[in-house]
N, C-alpha and C positions, 0 to 999 in steps of 0.2 A: 165695757166699752164696745160700741158697735164695730163691725169689721172695718168701716171707714168713718172716722170722726172728723167733721169739718167745722172750722171756726171762721167767722167773719168779723173783722175789726172795723169799726167806724170811728174816724177821728178827723182832726184837722192837721194839715201839714205842720210838723214841728212838735207834735205831742208824743211821738215815739211809737206809733203803731207799727211802722215798718220794722223798727228795731225790736219791738216786742215779739212780732211774729217770727223773726229770725232767731231770737233767744229761745222762744218756746220750741221751735223746730229743733234747735241744737240740743236742748235739754231732753226732749222726748227721744231723740235719736240716740242719746247716751244710754238708754235702757233697751236698745235694740229694735225700736219701732222704725217703720218707713215714714218719711215725713216730706212735707212741702211747706214752705213759708215764703210768701211773696206779696208785694204790694201791687195795687192797680192804680195808676195815676198817669196823667198826661202832662199838660203844661201847668200843673198846680203849683202854687207858691205857698209860702208860709201862711198858715191860717185857712187855706182852702180845704173843703171837705175831701177826704181821700179814704180809700179802702185798703185793707191788707187781709191776707187769708192764710189759713193753715189747713193741711190735711194730715191726718195721723192714721196709720194702719199697721196691722200685723203682716200684711202682704205688700208687694210692690204696688205703687200707685200709678195707674195708667191715665188718669184724667189730668188734663193740662188746661184748665180754664178757671175762671172765677167761681167762687162758691155761691150757689143759688139756693140751696136747701140746707142751711147750716144747722148743726147740732147745738152750737153756742154762738151767740152774738155778744160782742163787747163794744160798748159805746164809751169812748174816752172823753167826749165832749158833750155834756148834756144839752148844749144849745142846738145840737143837731136834731133833738126830739121835736117832731112836728115839721121839720124842714126836709128830712131824709126819711125814706121808708126803712127804718132800722129793723123792724120785725118781719119784713118781707121774706117769705120762704122759710121762716123759722119752723122747724119740725114740731109736731104736736107735743112731743115730750122734750123739746129743746129748752135751753137756758139762756136768758137775756140778762146780762150784767151791765149796769149803768153807773157811771161815775156821777153820783149825785148825793146830796145831803138829804134828799127826800126819801120817804119810806118806799119800800117795794110796792105797796098798794097804791100810793100816789103815782108812782112812775108807770105802773100797769095801766092806770086810768089815763094818764097823759099819752102813753103810746097807743092805747086802744087795742091791746093784745088780750085775747081771752083764753089763751092756751099756754102751756109750758110754765116754766118757773121764772120768776122775776126776782133779781137780787140787786141791791144797791150798795154802794161803797163811796165814802168820801175820799176818793183817790187823790184829788188835788190837795186836800188837807193833810193827808198822810205824807204825800211827797214834799210838801212845803216843810212839814215838821221834821222829816228825816233827811231829805236830800237838799233842802234849802230853796227849792223852787217848784212850781207847779208843772211837773212832768209826770202824768198819771200812768205811764205805761207799765212800770214794774209793779206798782200796787195792783193793777188790774190783772196781772199774771197770777199773783197770789190768790186773788178772788176766783179766778178760773180754776186753779188747781183745787181749791176748796170745794167749789161747786160741782166739779166733774170727777174728781178722783183720778185724773189722768196719770198722776204719779204721787208717791208719798212726798210730803212736804220736804223732809230733810234731803231726800234724793234730788228733788228739784232744785233746792237751794245750793247743793253741792255742784250740780251741773251749771247753774247760772253763775255761781262764783267763779268757776273755771273759765267761763267765757269772758266775764267782766275783768278777770285778771289779765287777759291778753290785751284788752282795750285800755284799762286804767292801771297798768302795772305800777306806775309812779304815783298813783293817787289811791292808796288803800282806804282812805276815808270815804271815797266815792263808792267803792265796792261795798264796804260795810253799811253805808247809808241805804243802798239799793237792797241789800239783803234784809235789813231791818224793815224797809218799806214793804217788801213782799211778805214777810212774816206777819207784820201788823195787819195787812190787808186780809190775809188768810184767816186771822182771828176776828177781824172786825166786820167782814162782809155780812150784810143783813138779807134775810129771806123772809117773805111773808108767811 
């Protein structure tokens, strides 16, 4: 991992990018990394395009602004492709992960990116099958862990489980559904 690893999340309000960036930050912090996880939005409403960000480092992070040169970009809503510059600033060796049933080659062509790695995942399908509704945020985290090696999967699942237990203590089925969604995404993400 680079000394500073930056992630940019593209989604629509209500798809869980803000929650995912926070969960990712807390999981990575559990292994001793310095982290940031925050959204960027103004008067957005449910369904409006929004951004969230993460920074991960072995040293204290002094930058306090949006991510403009991401190492990884996650797109939770494929309808943003062609409407938002999702690959803008992506580092030459960066990774672009898109919630889509299309192949990585098809999405590379649609996005028009000629560098980096492109991966796709049917995060909506996985979340419907495991959680019961199309909330793609947790599956996308599983794809990110697989694509980047930020953490070992079991370590990541343990950290996320701990955070979800605080929020869903009285709903163990929700915790297990999210853990299953992350694991499936880790296994099912496709790369060209």
